[in-house]
All heavy atoms as TSV, in Angstrom:
chain	resi	resn	atom	element	x	y	z
A	1	MET	N	N	12.852	13.916	-1.487
A	1	MET	CA	C	13.060	12.474	-1.749
A	1	MET	C	C	14.269	12.003	-1.164
A	1	MET	O	O	15.278	12.725	-1.076
A	1	MET	CB	C	13.170	12.145	-3.191
A	1	MET	CG	C	11.947	12.090	-4.000
A	1	MET	SD	S	10.726	10.769	-3.329
A	1	MET	CE	C	9.299	11.572	-3.948
A	2	SER	N	N	14.278	10.756	-0.684
A	2	SER	CA	C	15.521	10.179	-0.159
A	2	SER	C	C	16.374	9.668	-1.216
A	2	SER	O	O	16.090	9.695	-2.420
A	2	SER	CB	C	15.111	9.124	0.797
A	2	SER	OG	O	14.569	7.991	0.064
A	3	GLN	N	N	17.516	9.076	-0.860
A	3	GLN	CA	C	18.419	8.510	-1.840
A	3	GLN	C	C	18.026	7.028	-2.022
A	3	GLN	O	O	18.852	6.208	-2.621
A	3	GLN	CB	C	19.826	8.562	-1.305
A	3	GLN	CG	C	20.331	10.005	-1.252
A	3	GLN	CD	C	21.694	10.036	-0.771
A	3	GLN	OE1	O	22.387	9.094	-0.414
A	3	GLN	NE2	N	22.281	11.320	-0.689
A	4	ALA	N	N	16.912	6.562	-1.612
A	4	ALA	CA	C	16.426	5.221	-1.765
A	4	ALA	C	C	16.420	4.771	-3.144
A	4	ALA	O	O	16.738	3.593	-3.552
A	4	ALA	CB	C	15.160	4.932	-1.058
A	5	GLY	N	N	15.931	5.547	-3.982
A	5	GLY	CA	C	15.770	5.334	-5.446
A	5	GLY	C	C	17.168	4.971	-6.048
A	5	GLY	O	O	17.190	3.988	-6.782
A	6	ARG	N	N	18.186	5.778	-5.793
A	6	ARG	CA	C	19.480	5.478	-6.337
A	6	ARG	C	C	20.099	4.138	-5.830
A	6	ARG	O	O	20.705	3.387	-6.510
A	6	ARG	CB	C	20.402	6.624	-6.105
A	6	ARG	CG	C	20.194	7.792	-6.978
A	6	ARG	CD	C	21.004	8.924	-6.718
A	6	ARG	NE	N	20.389	9.627	-5.482
A	6	ARG	CZ	C	20.601	10.825	-5.168
A	6	ARG	NH1	N	21.433	11.523	-5.823
A	6	ARG	NH2	N	20.016	11.344	-4.104
A	7	ALA	N	N	19.905	4.034	-4.489
A	7	ALA	CA	C	20.348	2.677	-3.909
A	7	ALA	C	C	19.664	1.542	-4.415
A	7	ALA	O	O	20.352	0.534	-4.799
A	7	ALA	CB	C	20.103	2.792	-2.335
A	8	LEU	N	N	18.313	1.618	-4.665
A	8	LEU	CA	C	17.574	0.496	-5.176
A	8	LEU	C	C	18.027	0.202	-6.538
A	8	LEU	O	O	18.270	-0.958	-7.019
A	8	LEU	CB	C	16.093	0.846	-5.126
A	8	LEU	CG	C	15.160	-0.268	-5.810
A	8	LEU	CD1	C	15.340	-1.600	-5.093
A	8	LEU	CD2	C	13.789	0.279	-5.747
A	9	SER	N	N	18.265	1.222	-7.411
A	9	SER	CA	C	18.683	1.066	-8.740
A	9	SER	C	C	20.061	0.357	-8.830
A	9	SER	O	O	20.331	-0.525	-9.644
A	9	SER	CB	C	18.817	2.407	-9.433
A	9	SER	OG	O	19.236	2.256	-10.715
A	10	GLN	N	N	20.963	0.805	-7.926
A	10	GLN	CA	C	22.341	0.138	-7.832
A	10	GLN	C	C	22.132	-1.343	-7.456
A	10	GLN	O	O	22.871	-2.125	-8.076
A	10	GLN	CB	C	23.192	0.919	-6.820
A	10	GLN	CG	C	24.602	0.431	-6.822
A	10	GLN	CD	C	25.333	0.587	-8.062
A	10	GLN	OE1	O	25.297	1.584	-8.716
A	10	GLN	NE2	N	26.108	-0.526	-8.523
A	11	VAL	N	N	21.419	-1.625	-6.521
A	11	VAL	CA	C	21.177	-3.001	-6.144
A	11	VAL	C	C	20.585	-3.871	-7.292
A	11	VAL	O	O	21.133	-4.985	-7.577
A	11	VAL	CB	C	20.247	-3.150	-4.775
A	11	VAL	CG1	C	19.805	-4.623	-4.588
A	11	VAL	CG2	C	21.004	-2.545	-3.653
A	12	LEU	N	N	19.621	-3.296	-7.940
A	12	LEU	CA	C	19.064	-4.072	-9.084
A	12	LEU	C	C	20.110	-4.334	-10.166
A	12	LEU	O	O	20.134	-5.474	-10.733
A	12	LEU	CB	C	17.870	-3.234	-9.655
A	12	LEU	CG	C	16.684	-3.090	-8.761
A	12	LEU	CD1	C	15.511	-2.227	-9.453
A	12	LEU	CD2	C	16.008	-4.489	-8.405
A	13	THR	N	N	20.922	-3.377	-10.426
A	13	THR	CA	C	21.934	-3.421	-11.444
A	13	THR	C	C	22.968	-4.494	-11.083
A	13	THR	O	O	23.392	-5.405	-11.756
A	13	THR	CB	C	22.574	-2.088	-11.797
A	13	THR	OG1	O	21.537	-1.225	-12.248
A	13	THR	CG2	C	23.584	-2.207	-12.788
A	14	THR	N	N	23.448	-4.213	-9.825
A	14	THR	CA	C	24.593	-5.105	-9.329
A	14	THR	C	C	24.194	-6.567	-9.369
A	14	THR	O	O	24.953	-7.542	-9.698
A	14	THR	CB	C	24.828	-4.784	-7.909
A	14	THR	OG1	O	25.312	-3.353	-7.893
A	14	THR	CG2	C	25.972	-5.638	-7.285
A	15	TYR	N	N	22.921	-7.012	-8.925
A	15	TYR	CA	C	22.504	-8.298	-8.821
A	15	TYR	C	C	21.656	-8.779	-10.112
A	15	TYR	O	O	21.204	-9.964	-10.080
A	15	TYR	CB	C	21.709	-8.557	-7.533
A	15	TYR	CG	C	22.550	-8.364	-6.339
A	15	TYR	CD1	C	22.608	-7.208	-5.606
A	15	TYR	CD2	C	23.332	-9.444	-5.905
A	15	TYR	CE1	C	23.379	-7.046	-4.495
A	15	TYR	CE2	C	24.186	-9.344	-4.780
A	15	TYR	CZ	C	24.180	-8.123	-4.080
A	15	TYR	OH	O	25.024	-8.010	-3.002
A	16	GLY	N	N	21.548	-8.024	-11.114
A	16	GLY	CA	C	20.871	-8.353	-12.315
A	16	GLY	C	C	19.507	-8.728	-12.053
A	16	GLY	O	O	18.926	-9.587	-12.824
A	17	ILE	N	N	18.801	-7.904	-11.261
A	17	ILE	CA	C	17.346	-8.102	-11.058
A	17	ILE	C	C	16.637	-7.007	-11.755
A	17	ILE	O	O	16.896	-5.884	-11.652
A	17	ILE	CB	C	17.043	-8.087	-9.570
A	17	ILE	CG1	C	17.878	-8.989	-8.699
A	17	ILE	CG2	C	15.620	-8.136	-9.260
A	17	ILE	CD1	C	17.883	-8.845	-7.229
A	18	SER	N	N	15.499	-7.398	-12.468
A	18	SER	CA	C	14.655	-6.535	-13.194
A	18	SER	C	C	13.681	-5.871	-12.199
A	18	SER	O	O	13.458	-6.505	-11.127
A	18	SER	CB	C	13.971	-7.012	-14.282
A	18	SER	OG	O	12.928	-7.910	-13.852
A	19	GLN	N	N	13.194	-4.719	-12.561
A	19	GLN	CA	C	12.232	-4.110	-11.701
A	19	GLN	C	C	10.882	-4.982	-11.633
A	19	GLN	O	O	10.310	-5.146	-10.561
A	19	GLN	CB	C	11.724	-2.744	-12.357
A	19	GLN	CG	C	12.853	-1.733	-12.242
A	19	GLN	CD	C	12.392	-0.381	-12.849
A	19	GLN	OE1	O	11.176	-0.028	-12.942
A	19	GLN	NE2	N	13.380	0.450	-13.112
A	20	ASN	N	N	10.654	-5.679	-12.789
A	20	ASN	CA	C	9.538	-6.624	-12.696
A	20	ASN	C	C	9.757	-7.780	-11.830
A	20	ASN	O	O	8.834	-8.149	-11.055
A	20	ASN	CB	C	9.197	-7.131	-14.096
A	20	ASN	CG	C	7.927	-7.869	-14.289
A	20	ASN	OD1	O	6.790	-7.448	-13.957
A	20	ASN	ND2	N	8.025	-9.185	-14.673
A	21	GLN	N	N	10.912	-8.413	-11.833
A	21	GLN	CA	C	11.144	-9.443	-10.958
A	21	GLN	C	C	11.071	-9.073	-9.524
A	21	GLN	O	O	10.573	-9.901	-8.678
A	21	GLN	CB	C	12.630	-9.990	-11.172
A	21	GLN	CG	C	12.867	-10.734	-12.517
A	21	GLN	CD	C	14.285	-11.008	-12.750
A	21	GLN	OE1	O	15.173	-10.150	-12.629
A	21	GLN	NE2	N	14.591	-12.274	-13.220
A	22	LEU	N	N	11.563	-7.893	-9.169
A	22	LEU	CA	C	11.392	-7.387	-7.723
A	22	LEU	C	C	9.983	-7.182	-7.370
A	22	LEU	O	O	9.484	-7.561	-6.306
A	22	LEU	CB	C	12.175	-6.068	-7.565
A	22	LEU	CG	C	12.131	-5.536	-6.136
A	22	LEU	CD1	C	12.744	-6.471	-5.065
A	22	LEU	CD2	C	12.904	-4.176	-6.198
A	23	ALA	N	N	9.151	-6.597	-8.337
A	23	ALA	CA	C	7.790	-6.405	-8.103
A	23	ALA	C	C	7.019	-7.702	-7.854
A	23	ALA	O	O	6.188	-7.723	-6.879
A	23	ALA	CB	C	7.100	-5.641	-9.252
A	24	VAL	N	N	7.211	-8.643	-8.596
A	24	VAL	CA	C	6.618	-9.972	-8.389
A	24	VAL	C	C	6.989	-10.522	-7.169
A	24	VAL	O	O	6.164	-11.075	-6.405
A	24	VAL	CB	C	6.977	-10.936	-9.664
A	24	VAL	CG1	C	6.579	-12.393	-9.434
A	24	VAL	CG2	C	6.346	-10.435	-10.934
A	25	ALA	N	N	8.266	-10.585	-6.770
A	25	ALA	CA	C	8.779	-11.079	-5.624
A	25	ALA	C	C	8.122	-10.464	-4.338
A	25	ALA	O	O	7.883	-11.085	-3.241
A	25	ALA	CB	C	10.242	-11.064	-5.511
A	26	MET	N	N	7.846	-9.095	-4.534
A	26	MET	CA	C	7.318	-8.347	-3.419
A	26	MET	C	C	5.823	-8.364	-3.472
A	26	MET	O	O	5.132	-7.912	-2.398
A	26	MET	CB	C	7.788	-6.897	-3.352
A	26	MET	CG	C	9.281	-6.743	-3.188
A	26	MET	SD	S	9.816	-5.090	-3.249
A	26	MET	CE	C	9.001	-4.452	-1.775
A	27	GLY	N	N	5.214	-8.796	-4.551
A	27	GLY	CA	C	3.730	-8.905	-4.600
A	27	GLY	C	C	3.186	-7.482	-4.756
A	27	GLY	O	O	2.066	-7.225	-4.321
A	28	ILE	N	N	3.861	-6.576	-5.537
A	28	ILE	CA	C	3.297	-5.251	-5.763
A	28	ILE	C	C	3.520	-4.951	-7.209
A	28	ILE	O	O	4.052	-5.777	-8.010
A	28	ILE	CB	C	4.132	-4.252	-5.018
A	28	ILE	CG1	C	5.665	-4.223	-5.358
A	28	ILE	CG2	C	4.074	-4.302	-3.442
A	28	ILE	CD1	C	6.510	-3.153	-4.740
A	29	ASN	N	N	2.835	-3.890	-7.598
A	29	ASN	CA	C	2.786	-3.488	-9.005
A	29	ASN	C	C	4.136	-3.090	-9.535
A	29	ASN	O	O	4.900	-2.300	-8.757
A	29	ASN	CB	C	1.779	-2.419	-9.317
A	29	ASN	CG	C	1.425	-2.109	-10.734
A	29	ASN	OD1	O	2.250	-1.907	-11.473
A	29	ASN	ND2	N	0.188	-2.256	-10.989
A	30	ARG	N	N	4.601	-3.350	-10.798
A	30	ARG	CA	C	5.842	-3.058	-11.300
A	30	ARG	C	C	6.094	-1.404	-11.432
A	30	ARG	O	O	7.088	-0.881	-11.100
A	30	ARG	CB	C	6.003	-3.591	-12.687
A	30	ARG	CG	C	7.428	-3.298	-13.345
A	30	ARG	CD	C	7.435	-3.539	-14.795
A	30	ARG	NE	N	6.549	-2.785	-15.541
A	30	ARG	CZ	C	6.713	-1.551	-15.935
A	30	ARG	NH1	N	7.735	-0.825	-15.456
A	30	ARG	NH2	N	5.755	-0.894	-16.559
A	31	SER	N	N	4.875	-0.788	-11.611
A	31	SER	CA	C	5.015	0.698	-11.681
A	31	SER	C	C	5.381	1.298	-10.394
A	31	SER	O	O	6.034	2.386	-10.331
A	31	SER	CB	C	3.705	1.284	-12.116
A	31	SER	OG	O	2.695	1.137	-11.212
A	32	THR	N	N	5.100	0.612	-9.251
A	32	THR	CA	C	5.596	1.137	-7.950
A	32	THR	C	C	7.040	1.123	-7.797
A	32	THR	O	O	7.745	2.041	-7.480
A	32	THR	CB	C	5.015	0.291	-6.846
A	32	THR	OG1	O	3.511	0.222	-6.896
A	32	THR	CG2	C	5.492	0.730	-5.497
A	33	ILE	N	N	7.762	-0.003	-8.297
A	33	ILE	CA	C	9.193	-0.057	-8.358
A	33	ILE	C	C	9.746	0.980	-9.271
A	33	ILE	O	O	10.722	1.691	-9.020
A	33	ILE	CB	C	9.583	-1.416	-8.813
A	33	ILE	CG1	C	9.086	-2.534	-7.977
A	33	ILE	CG2	C	11.191	-1.519	-8.957
A	33	ILE	CD1	C	9.470	-2.594	-6.537
A	34	PHE	N	N	9.105	1.224	-10.449
A	34	PHE	CA	C	9.516	2.273	-11.319
A	34	PHE	C	C	9.609	3.610	-10.707
A	34	PHE	O	O	10.563	4.397	-10.815
A	34	PHE	CB	C	8.632	2.291	-12.546
A	34	PHE	CG	C	8.805	3.461	-13.498
A	34	PHE	CD1	C	9.784	3.392	-14.456
A	34	PHE	CD2	C	8.155	4.688	-13.395
A	34	PHE	CE1	C	10.092	4.501	-15.325
A	34	PHE	CE2	C	8.459	5.679	-14.123
A	34	PHE	CZ	C	9.269	5.618	-15.215
A	35	HIS	N	N	8.491	3.911	-9.933
A	35	HIS	CA	C	8.422	5.251	-9.260
A	35	HIS	C	C	9.515	5.352	-8.152
A	35	HIS	O	O	10.033	6.439	-7.920
A	35	HIS	CB	C	7.079	5.515	-8.599
A	35	HIS	CG	C	5.991	5.776	-9.691
A	35	HIS	ND1	N	6.007	6.975	-10.444
A	35	HIS	CD2	C	4.946	5.042	-10.184
A	35	HIS	CE1	C	5.078	6.898	-11.160
A	35	HIS	NE2	N	4.303	5.729	-11.114
A	36	TRP	N	N	9.813	4.210	-7.468
A	36	TRP	CA	C	10.880	4.340	-6.502
A	36	TRP	C	C	12.143	4.571	-7.038
A	36	TRP	O	O	12.957	5.335	-6.612
A	36	TRP	CB	C	10.909	2.969	-5.707
A	36	TRP	CG	C	9.755	2.752	-4.785
A	36	TRP	CD1	C	8.716	3.545	-4.424
A	36	TRP	CD2	C	9.471	1.390	-4.073
A	36	TRP	NE1	N	7.820	2.872	-3.718
A	36	TRP	CE2	C	8.229	1.642	-3.470
A	36	TRP	CE3	C	10.130	0.195	-4.106
A	36	TRP	CZ2	C	7.707	0.661	-2.666
A	36	TRP	CZ3	C	9.493	-0.878	-3.290
A	36	TRP	CH2	C	8.290	-0.588	-2.576
A	37	VAL	N	N	12.481	3.806	-8.184
A	37	VAL	CA	C	13.772	3.941	-8.709
A	37	VAL	C	C	13.963	5.384	-9.393
A	37	VAL	O	O	15.046	5.930	-9.286
A	37	VAL	CB	C	14.010	2.838	-9.937
A	37	VAL	CG1	C	15.191	3.180	-10.757
A	37	VAL	CG2	C	14.095	1.517	-9.268
A	38	ASN	N	N	12.889	5.917	-9.954
A	38	ASN	CA	C	12.932	7.220	-10.527
A	38	ASN	C	C	12.679	8.281	-9.528
A	38	ASN	O	O	12.532	9.425	-9.906
A	38	ASN	CB	C	12.007	7.334	-11.673
A	38	ASN	CG	C	12.600	6.470	-12.883
A	38	ASN	OD1	O	13.479	6.752	-13.553
A	38	ASN	ND2	N	11.899	5.400	-13.054
A	39	GLU	N	N	12.508	7.987	-8.188
A	39	GLU	CA	C	12.387	8.921	-7.209
A	39	GLU	C	C	11.200	9.944	-7.350
A	39	GLU	O	O	11.317	10.942	-6.893
A	39	GLU	CB	C	13.745	9.701	-6.951
A	39	GLU	CG	C	14.875	8.762	-6.492
A	39	GLU	CD	C	16.100	9.507	-6.261
A	39	GLU	OE1	O	16.250	10.681	-6.693
A	39	GLU	OE2	O	16.956	8.932	-5.560
A	40	THR	N	N	10.112	9.416	-7.978
A	40	THR	CA	C	8.901	10.188	-7.945
A	40	THR	C	C	7.939	9.811	-6.748
A	40	THR	O	O	7.025	10.381	-6.478
A	40	THR	CB	C	8.188	9.979	-9.230
A	40	THR	OG1	O	7.888	8.519	-9.464
A	40	THR	CG2	C	8.963	10.497	-10.468
A	41	ARG	N	N	8.300	8.601	-6.136
A	41	ARG	CA	C	7.693	8.181	-4.912
A	41	ARG	C	C	8.760	7.715	-3.969
A	41	ARG	O	O	9.703	7.195	-4.432
A	41	ARG	CB	C	6.642	7.058	-5.169
A	41	ARG	CG	C	5.486	7.459	-5.922
A	41	ARG	CD	C	4.417	6.405	-5.916
A	41	ARG	NE	N	3.475	6.559	-6.873
A	41	ARG	CZ	C	2.736	5.634	-7.525
A	41	ARG	NH1	N	2.887	4.396	-7.282
A	41	ARG	NH2	N	1.916	5.861	-8.473
A	42	ASP	N	N	8.459	7.808	-2.687
A	42	ASP	CA	C	9.460	7.279	-1.732
A	42	ASP	C	C	8.996	6.047	-1.014
A	42	ASP	O	O	7.873	6.058	-0.521
A	42	ASP	CB	C	9.527	8.447	-0.593
A	42	ASP	CG	C	10.589	8.199	0.364
A	42	ASP	OD1	O	11.315	7.099	0.361
A	42	ASP	OD2	O	10.833	9.098	1.202
A	43	PRO	N	N	9.742	5.011	-1.169
A	43	PRO	CA	C	9.335	3.701	-0.690
A	43	PRO	C	C	9.075	3.695	0.847
A	43	PRO	O	O	8.202	3.071	1.361
A	43	PRO	CB	C	10.364	2.703	-0.995
A	43	PRO	CG	C	11.685	3.495	-1.285
A	43	PRO	CD	C	11.072	4.878	-1.805
A	44	ILE	N	N	9.864	4.537	1.582
A	44	ILE	CA	C	9.611	4.569	2.981
A	44	ILE	C	C	8.256	5.223	3.362
A	44	ILE	O	O	7.581	4.851	4.190
A	44	ILE	CB	C	10.808	5.420	3.745
A	44	ILE	CG1	C	12.108	4.583	3.535
A	44	ILE	CG2	C	10.611	5.637	5.114
A	44	ILE	CD1	C	13.401	5.344	3.742
A	45	SER	N	N	8.041	6.374	2.637
A	45	SER	CA	C	6.645	7.004	2.922
A	45	SER	C	C	5.479	6.050	2.567
A	45	SER	O	O	4.549	5.929	3.307
A	45	SER	CB	C	6.586	8.292	2.054
A	45	SER	OG	O	7.473	9.161	2.437
A	46	GLU	N	N	5.603	5.361	1.418
A	46	GLU	CA	C	4.566	4.451	1.011
A	46	GLU	C	C	4.430	3.310	1.960
A	46	GLU	O	O	3.320	2.907	2.373
A	46	GLU	CB	C	4.810	3.789	-0.343
A	46	GLU	CG	C	4.595	4.820	-1.442
A	46	GLU	CD	C	4.527	4.148	-2.766
A	46	GLU	OE1	O	4.643	2.904	-2.944
A	46	GLU	OE2	O	4.651	4.939	-3.779
A	47	ALA	N	N	5.496	2.730	2.636
A	47	ALA	CA	C	5.411	1.682	3.524
A	47	ALA	C	C	4.802	2.253	4.802
A	47	ALA	O	O	3.962	1.480	5.392
A	47	ALA	CB	C	6.894	1.212	3.856
A	48	LEU	N	N	5.091	3.501	5.181
A	48	LEU	CA	C	4.468	4.083	6.400
A	48	LEU	C	C	2.917	4.293	6.157
A	48	LEU	O	O	2.194	3.859	7.047
A	48	LEU	CB	C	5.119	5.387	6.725
A	48	LEU	CG	C	4.488	6.133	7.891
A	48	LEU	CD1	C	4.714	5.379	9.119
A	48	LEU	CD2	C	5.247	7.486	8.091
A	49	LEU	N	N	2.490	4.708	5.049
A	49	LEU	CA	C	1.131	4.876	4.747
A	49	LEU	C	C	0.356	3.541	4.672
A	49	LEU	O	O	-0.735	3.427	5.177
A	49	LEU	CB	C	0.943	5.636	3.431
A	49	LEU	CG	C	1.392	7.057	3.408
A	49	LEU	CD1	C	1.341	7.670	1.994
A	49	LEU	CD2	C	0.527	7.824	4.355
A	50	TRP	N	N	1.020	2.550	4.129
A	50	TRP	CA	C	0.387	1.190	4.070
A	50	TRP	C	C	0.257	0.680	5.508
A	50	TRP	O	O	-0.805	0.160	5.821
A	50	TRP	CB	C	1.262	0.324	3.295
A	50	TRP	CG	C	0.839	-1.153	3.338
A	50	TRP	CD1	C	1.294	-2.163	4.110
A	50	TRP	CD2	C	-0.170	-1.648	2.631
A	50	TRP	NE1	N	0.558	-3.346	3.849
A	50	TRP	CE2	C	-0.378	-3.023	2.921
A	50	TRP	CE3	C	-1.197	-1.217	1.698
A	50	TRP	CZ2	C	-1.357	-3.848	2.482
A	50	TRP	CZ3	C	-2.175	-2.094	1.195
A	50	TRP	CH2	C	-2.312	-3.385	1.652
A	51	ASP	N	N	1.315	0.878	6.312
A	51	ASP	CA	C	1.197	0.392	7.761
A	51	ASP	C	C	0.075	1.066	8.434
A	51	ASP	O	O	-0.738	0.444	9.216
A	51	ASP	CB	C	2.582	0.514	8.337
A	51	ASP	CG	C	2.459	-0.066	9.915
A	51	ASP	OD1	O	2.125	-1.182	9.958
A	51	ASP	OD2	O	2.854	0.752	10.703
A	52	LEU	N	N	-0.089	2.296	8.322
A	52	LEU	CA	C	-1.178	3.011	8.882
A	52	LEU	C	C	-2.587	2.581	8.457
A	52	LEU	O	O	-3.482	2.387	9.260
A	52	LEU	CB	C	-1.029	4.614	8.758
A	52	LEU	CG	C	0.125	5.259	9.443
A	52	LEU	CD1	C	0.158	6.697	8.916
A	52	LEU	CD2	C	-0.090	5.238	10.947
A	53	ALA	N	N	-2.698	2.390	7.211
A	53	ALA	CA	C	-3.966	1.852	6.587
A	53	ALA	C	C	-4.260	0.472	7.139
A	53	ALA	O	O	-5.503	0.238	7.435
A	53	ALA	CB	C	-3.898	1.898	5.072
A	54	VAL	N	N	-3.380	-0.336	7.247
A	54	VAL	CA	C	-3.677	-1.761	7.696
A	54	VAL	C	C	-3.997	-1.727	9.204
A	54	VAL	O	O	-4.832	-2.342	9.650
A	54	VAL	CB	C	-2.408	-2.721	7.399
A	54	VAL	CG1	C	-2.484	-3.903	8.131
A	54	VAL	CG2	C	-2.277	-2.817	5.897
A	55	ASN	N	N	-3.207	-0.963	9.923
A	55	ASN	CA	C	-3.334	-0.977	11.376
A	55	ASN	C	C	-4.441	-0.101	11.930
A	55	ASN	O	O	-4.975	-0.187	13.102
A	55	ASN	CB	C	-2.052	-0.654	12.080
A	55	ASN	CG	C	-1.102	-1.842	11.886
A	55	ASN	OD1	O	-1.443	-2.939	12.034
A	55	ASN	ND2	N	0.143	-1.468	11.484
A	56	ASP	N	N	-4.905	0.908	11.112
A	56	ASP	CA	C	-5.981	1.837	11.528
A	56	ASP	C	C	-6.890	2.108	10.328
A	56	ASP	O	O	-6.777	3.133	9.739
A	56	ASP	CB	C	-5.312	3.192	12.112
A	56	ASP	CG	C	-6.261	4.025	12.844
A	56	ASP	OD1	O	-7.544	3.706	12.715
A	56	ASP	OD2	O	-5.933	5.061	13.412
A	57	PRO	N	N	-7.848	1.185	10.116
A	57	PRO	CA	C	-8.616	1.375	8.896
A	57	PRO	C	C	-9.543	2.554	8.832
A	57	PRO	O	O	-10.137	2.904	7.873
A	57	PRO	CB	C	-9.288	0.026	8.775
A	57	PRO	CG	C	-9.132	-0.757	10.128
A	57	PRO	CD	C	-7.936	-0.028	10.863
A	58	GLU	N	N	-9.698	3.214	9.977
A	58	GLU	CA	C	-10.460	4.345	10.038
A	58	GLU	C	C	-9.876	5.447	9.516
A	58	GLU	O	O	-10.597	6.603	9.358
A	58	GLU	CB	C	-11.007	4.562	11.584
A	58	GLU	CG	C	-11.919	3.467	12.102
A	58	GLU	CD	C	-12.312	3.875	13.443
A	58	GLU	OE1	O	-12.273	5.057	13.926
A	58	GLU	OE2	O	-12.771	2.902	14.203
A	59	LEU	N	N	-8.624	5.501	9.127
A	59	LEU	CA	C	-8.023	6.719	8.568
A	59	LEU	C	C	-8.431	6.900	7.098
A	59	LEU	O	O	-8.770	6.157	6.374
A	59	LEU	CB	C	-6.368	6.522	8.587
A	59	LEU	CG	C	-5.734	6.608	9.950
A	59	LEU	CD1	C	-4.276	6.344	9.808
A	59	LEU	CD2	C	-5.973	7.971	10.471
């Protein structure tokens, strides 16, 4: 896992943004943000997989 989760957690804390607020603003599920913050999923990997699925639906 990358350090993205720790960085995201710091940004949320610094700016007083809840995980739910970020999820709503991004149009994604709150549990996704939870997994990113707790480093059980990597946002960079998820974004890459999403991009591949959108641009190559045969995958």
